[in-house]
ROLOZA-123706 format. One record per residue (C-alpha): residue number from 1; x, y, z. Coordinates in steps of 0.1 Angstrom, whole numbers, plus 5000, padded with zeros to 4 digits. Each point is the difference from the previous one (the first is absolute). Layout:
<sites>
SITE  num     u     v     w
SITE  NUM     X     Y     Z
...
</sites>
This chain:
<sites>
SITE  num     u     v     w
SITE    1  2347  4151  2145
SITE    2  4980  4968  4995
SITE    3  4979  4988  5029
SITE    4  5011  4970  5021
SITE    5  4973  4976  5010
SITE    6  4996  4983  5033
SITE    7  5002  4966  4982
SITE    8  5034  5009  4986
SITE    9  5012  5009  5035
SITE   10  4986  4968  5014
SITE   11  5018  4980  4974
SITE   12  5033  5018  5005
SITE   13  4998  4998  5038
SITE   14  5002  4962  4997
SITE   15  5031  4998  4978
SITE   16  5026  5001  5029
SITE   17  4986  4966  5011
SITE   18  5010  4982  4968
SITE   19  5032  4993  4981
SITE   20  4984  4994  4966
SITE   21  4973  5019  4980
SITE   22  4982  4967  4993
SITE   23  4998  4991  5037
SITE   24  4986  5034  5008
SITE   25  4975  4998  4972
SITE   26  4988  4966  5011
SITE   27  4995  5012  5036
SITE   28  4982  5031  4988
SITE   29  4977  4980  4976
SITE   30  5011  5021  4970
SITE   31  5018  4991  4968
SITE   32  5038  5006  4999
SITE   33  4996  5023  4970
SITE   34  4973  5021  5018
SITE   35  5022  5004  5031
SITE   36  5030  5009  4978
SITE   37  4979  5026  4983
SITE   38  4987  5015  5033
SITE   39  5036  5004  5012
SITE   40  5010  5016  4967
SITE   41  4971  5025  5003
SITE   42  5011  5009  5036
SITE   43  5036  5004  4989
SITE   44  4989  5024  4972
SITE   45  4979  5020  5025
SITE   46  5028  5001  5026
SITE   47  5027  5007  4975
SITE   48  5024  4975  5015
SITE   49  5007  4963  4997
SITE   50  4983  4982  5029
SITE   51  5012  4965  4994
SITE   52  5023  4979  4979
SITE   53  4983  4971  4981
SITE   54  5023  4974  4987
SITE   55  4989  4965  4992
SITE   56  5033  4985  5011
SITE   57  5003  5020  5032
SITE   58  4964  5005  5010
SITE   59  4985  5032  5014
SITE   60  5020  5026  5019
SITE   61  4987  5033  5013
SITE   62  5021  5031  4996
SITE   63  5005  5021  5031
SITE   64  4974  5024  4987
SITE   65  4977  4969  4994
SITE   66  5005  4988  5035
SITE   67  4990  5034  5014
SITE   68  4971  5002  4976
SITE   69  4987  4966  5011
SITE   70  5003  5010  5037
SITE   71  4980  5032  4994
SITE   72  4975  4980  4978
SITE   73  4994  4976  5029
SITE   74  4992  5029  5023
SITE   75  4976  5016  4975
SITE   76  4982  4967  4994
SITE   77  4997  4993  5038
SITE   78  4988  5035  5007
SITE   79  4974  4997  4973
SITE   80  4987  4967  5014
SITE   81  4998  5016  5034
SITE   82  4980  5030  4986
SITE   83  4975  4976  4984
SITE   84  4997  4979  5032
SITE   85  4996  5030  5023
SITE   86  4973  5017  4978
SITE   87  4967  4998  5018
SITE   88  5011  4975  5027
SITE   89  4994  5024  5029
SITE   90  5016  4987  5031
SITE   91  5000  4964  4990
SITE   92  5033  4984  4987
SITE   93  4997  4978  4970
SITE   94  5022  4984  4975
SITE   95  5031  4977  5001
SITE   96  5030  5002  5023
SITE   97  5030  4978  4992
SITE   98  5021  4990  5030
SITE   99  5033  4982  5000
SITE  100  5011  4981  5031
SITE  101  5034  4985  5009
SITE  102  4997  4962  5000
SITE  103  5014  4992  5034
SITE  104  4972  5018  5020
SITE  105  4972  4999  4974
SITE  106  4982  4972  5017
SITE  107  4999  5020  5032
SITE  108  4985  5032  4986
SITE  109  4983  4993  4967
SITE  110  4970  4979  5014
SITE  111  4990  5028  5024
SITE  112  5003  5027  4972
SITE  113  4980  4980  4976
SITE  114  4973  4992  5025
SITE  115  4997  5033  5019
SITE  116  5008  5028  4975
SITE  117  4971  4991  4976
SITE  118  4976  5001  5029
SITE  119  5010  5036  5007
SITE  120  5002  5010  4963
SITE  121  4978  4977  4980
SITE  122  5005  5020  4968
SITE  123  5037  4993  4999
SITE  124  5014  4969  4984
SITE  125  5033  4989  5015
SITE  126  5025  4981  4978
SITE  127  5030  4983  5017
SITE  128  5034  4991  4986
SITE  129  5024  4981  5023
SITE  130  5036  4999  4991
SITE  131  5036  5009  5008
SITE  132  5014  5035  5005
SITE  133  5014  5000  4965
SITE  134  4967  4989  4985
SITE  135  4979  5026  5019
SITE  136  5024  5029  4993
SITE  137  4999  4991  4963
SITE  138  4962  4999  5000
SITE  139  4998  5034  5018
SITE  140  5023  5016  4975
SITE  141  4981  4985  4972
SITE  142  4967  5016  5013
SITE  143  4984  4966  5006
SITE  144  4997  5004  5037
SITE  145  4986  5029  5020
SITE  146  5020  4993  5032
SITE  147  5020  4971  5015
SITE  148  5006  4988  5036
SITE  149  5036  4991  5006
SITE  150  5027  5002  5027
SITE  151  5016  5034  5004
SITE  152  5034  4984  4993
SITE  153  5024  5006  4971
SITE  154  4974  5019  4980
SITE  155  5012  5021  4971
SITE  156  4995  5037  4997
SITE  157  4970  5014  4982
SITE  158  4972  4987  5022
SITE  159  4977  5016  5025
SITE  160  4992  4978  5030
SITE  161  4976  4997  5028
SITE  162  5005  4980  5032
SITE  163  4975  4972  5005
SITE  164  5014  4981  5030
SITE  165  5032  4995  5018
SITE  166  5018  4966  4997
SITE  167  5031  4985  5015
SITE  168  5019  4967  5000
SITE  169  4987  4973  5024
SITE  170  5013  4966  5011
SITE  171  4979  4970  4992
SITE  172  5009  4970  5023
SITE  173  4989  4964  5007
SITE  174  4979  5000  5033
SITE  175  5027  4979  5017
SITE  176  5029  5022  4990
SITE  177  5019  5012  5031
SITE  178  4994  5037  4989
SITE  179  4963  4995  4995
SITE  180  4993  5009  5036
SITE  181  5017  5034  4998
SITE  182  4980  5032  4996
SITE  183  5025  5012  4974
SITE  184  5031  4987  4984
SITE  185  5034  5015  4992
SITE  186  5012  4992  4965
SITE  187  5033  4989  5015
SITE  188  4982  4972  5018
SITE  189  4987  4986  4967
SITE  190  5033  5002  4980
SITE  191  5013  4966  5011
SITE  192  4966  4983  4993
SITE  193  4990  4984  4966
SITE  194  4984  5027  4980
SITE  195  4972  4995  4974
SITE  196  5006  5028  4976
SITE  197  4972  5017  4981
SITE  198  5017  5008  4967
SITE  199  4983  5030  4985
SITE  200  5011  5034  4988
SITE  201  5006  5023  5018
SITE  202  4994  4981  5033
SITE  203  5030  4976  4997
SITE  204  5025  5028  4997
SITE  205  4984  5019  5029
SITE  206  5002  4970  5024
SITE  207  5036  4992  4991
SITE  208  5009  5037  5005
SITE  209  4983  4999  5034
SITE  210  5022  4971  5011
SITE  211  5031  5016  4985
SITE  212  4993  5033  5018
SITE  213  5003  4980  5033
SITE  214  5031  4982  4988
SITE  215  4980  4968  4997
SITE  216  4993  4974  4972
SITE  217  4970  4978  4999
SITE  218  5003  4962  4998
SITE  219  4978  4994  4969
SITE  220  4985  4966  5001
SITE  221  4976  5005  4970
SITE  222  4991  5028  4976
SITE  223  4965  5000  4986
SITE  224  4979  5025  4980
SITE  225  4966  4995  5017
SITE  226  4990  5013  5034
SITE  227  4976  4971  5005
SITE  228  5030  4976  4996
SITE  229  5021  5020  5025
SITE  230  4972  4996  5026
SITE  231  4995  4963  4992
SITE  232  5037  4992  5005
SITE  233  5000  5021  5032
SITE  234  4970  4982  5013
SITE  235  5017  4967  4995
SITE  236  5030  5011  5021
SITE  237  5025  5003  4971
SITE  238  5011  5035  5009
SITE  239  4987  5035  5007
SITE  240  4987  5026  4975
SITE  241  5003  5038  4997
SITE  242  4970  5016  4983
SITE  243  4985  5035  4998
SITE  244  4970  5005  5022
SITE  245  4967  4999  4981
SITE  246  4963  5005  5008
SITE  247  4979  4970  5009
SITE  248  5029  4976  5005
SITE  249  4989  4968  5018
SITE  250  5027  4981  5021
SITE  251  4994  4969  4979
SITE  252  5017  4984  4970
SITE  253  4981  4989  4969
SITE  254  4999  4965  5015
SITE  255  4983  5014  5031
SITE  256  5031  4996  5022
SITE  257  5006  5028  5026
SITE  258  5027  5026  4996
SITE  259  5011  5026  5025
SITE  260  5005  5036  4988
SITE  261  5023  5023  5021
SITE  262  5012  5036  4995
SITE  263  5037  5007  4997
SITE  264  5016  5022  5026
SITE  265  5017  5022  4990
SITE  266  4976  5004  4970
SITE  267  5013  4990  4966
SITE  268  4990  5013  4965
SITE  269  4973  5023  5010
SITE  270  4982  5014  4970
SITE  271  4965  5006  4985
SITE  272  4977  4985  4975
SITE  273  4992  5030  4978
SITE  274  4977  5009  4971
SITE  275  5021  5014  4971
SITE  276  4991  5016  4967
SITE  277  5021  5019  4974
SITE  278  5009  5035  5011
SITE  279  4988  5014  4967
SITE  280  4966  4983  5002
SITE  281  4972  5012  5021
SITE  282  4983  4976  5024
SITE  283  4964  4994  4989
SITE  284  4972  5005  5026
SITE  285  4993  4962  4999
SITE  286  5037  4991  5007
SITE  287  5002  5026  5027
SITE  288  4969  4986  5017
SITE  289  5015  4965  4997
SITE  290  5031  5011  5018
SITE  291  4978  5017  5027
SITE  292  4983  4967  5005
SITE  293  5032  4980  5001
SITE  294  5016  5024  5026
SITE  295  4968  4998  5021
SITE  296  4999  4962  5000
SITE  297  5037  4993  5005
SITE  298  5016  5031  5013
SITE  299  4990  4996  5037
SITE  300  4994  4962  5000
SITE  301  5024  4976  5018
SITE  302  5021  4985  4973
SITE  303  5006  4966  5014
SITE  304  4977  4977  5019
SITE  305  5006  4998  5037
SITE  306  5025  4972  5008
SITE  307  4986  4968  5013
SITE  308  5003  4995  5037
SITE  309  5018  4968  5013
SITE  310  4967  4984  5008
SITE  311  4984  5008  4967
SITE  312  5031  4989  4982
SITE  313  4998  4966  5017
SITE  314  4963  4998  4993
SITE  315  5005  5009  4963
SITE  316  5029  4975  4997
SITE  317  4978  4973  5015
SITE  318  4972  5008  4977
SITE  319  5024  4998  4970
SITE  320  5013  4967  5012
SITE  321  4965  4986  5004
SITE  322  4990  5012  4966
SITE  323  5031  4985  4984
SITE  324  4993  4966  5016
SITE  325  4963  5000  4990
</sites>
């Protein structure tokens, strides 16, 4: 049997990410004819067709080809780890590619990018921020080591590790009648104008939480940015329901105060988790990054302490003074 080179495996491992041979060749910085020849050699070696190459229909991997590409990704990754680990002793070095769900990225990524390299200066952290769909596709394609996402509606086939607990919280204008309460029942909010944060899977979870109580929210506006939810709440246009996050300040982007209150009974309690494909080992660098994330966020209070009545008034006066200057 002819030998298979690591380069051939590297090339074939990338094929599931492309729909045409020309697109794959361009990404891999190789001519289309050379890539086609490498595939043909692999097929002869394996003794089976690995992909269908038709100009009109593009590139399609056979079931055998899909499994071959999955195994090739693992071999290539293990080889890189072997090279990186050789002679490093106890020091971690090399890249780690982290995906982060967009809605809480601004609350966790800055601390990870600042603190983790100080602890492990030999590790280069690369960050990709995106939706669940984007991050899952990148994990499956072998372009991410691990991703931080909500532990909600995740498909099978992933290992996971809890990083921090999160739950739905009410965001209110400081003068809202419920702002003085220590906690708020969802039923108390239902008649009020609701500023809906429209994002998968959060929107469905919130509506399901209302429905489970026989309630229906009065949606005044539906927006796709957390900052806009807080800005509208801070202007008194309604309340918001957002998952608790680390390092949240009770202020809108305009510097206006917002009051954050827990829900009682609690609603949509889940976790932010680190996930990676079940058939892929977690690299030492990715494992160390999850250790650091859990250390920083696992025991920390998720939301800033609510403003007292006095500090709310002082903050409001300061905002009014700044606006008139």
